[in-house]
C-alpha positions as CSV (number, residue, x, y, z in Angstrom):
1,M,0.0,0.0,0.0
2,L,2.8,2.4,0.8
3,L,4.6,1.8,-2.5
4,Q,1.4,2.3,-4.5
5,N,0.6,5.5,-2.6
6,Q,4.1,6.8,-3.1
7,Q,3.9,6.1,-6.9
8,D,0.5,7.9,-7.0
9,M,2.0,10.9,-5.2
10,E,4.9,11.1,-7.7
11,Q,2.5,10.9,-10.7
12,D,-0.3,13.2,-9.7
13,K,0.6,16.8,-9.8
14,A,-2.8,18.3,-8.8
15,Y,-2.3,20.0,-5.4
16,E,-5.5,18.8,-3.8
17,K,-4.9,15.2,-4.9
18,F,-1.3,15.4,-3.6
19,K,-2.5,16.6,-0.2
20,E,-5.0,13.7,0.0
21,L,-2.3,11.2,-1.0
22,H,0.2,12.7,1.4
23,F,-2.3,12.4,4.3
24,I,-2.9,8.8,3.4
25,H,0.9,8.2,3.2
26,R,1.4,9.7,6.6
27,S,-1.4,7.6,8.0
28,L,0.0,4.4,6.6
29,K,3.5,5.2,7.9
30,D,2.0,5.8,11.4
31,M,0.2,2.4,11.2
32,E,3.5,0.8,10.2
33,R,5.3,2.3,13.2
34,E,2.5,1.2,15.5
35,I,2.8,-2.4,14.2
36,T,6.5,-2.3,14.5
37,D,6.3,-1.1,18.1
38,Q,3.8,-3.8,19.0
39,L,5.3,-6.7,17.2
40,G,8.9,-5.9,16.5
41,T,10.3,-5.8,13.0
42,V,7.8,-5.8,10.2
43,I,8.9,-7.3,6.9
44,L,7.1,-5.7,3.9
45,H,6.9,-7.4,0.6
């Protein structure tokens, strides 16, 4: 999900869409950190 969102952010140049994708990206990274804190290392494929 993070990779796809990152690719979408790089391709879409509309400011409003970028803001939305950036918010999603930050939320996903926060969830990733929470999982890492709870379970230890997370291996993403």
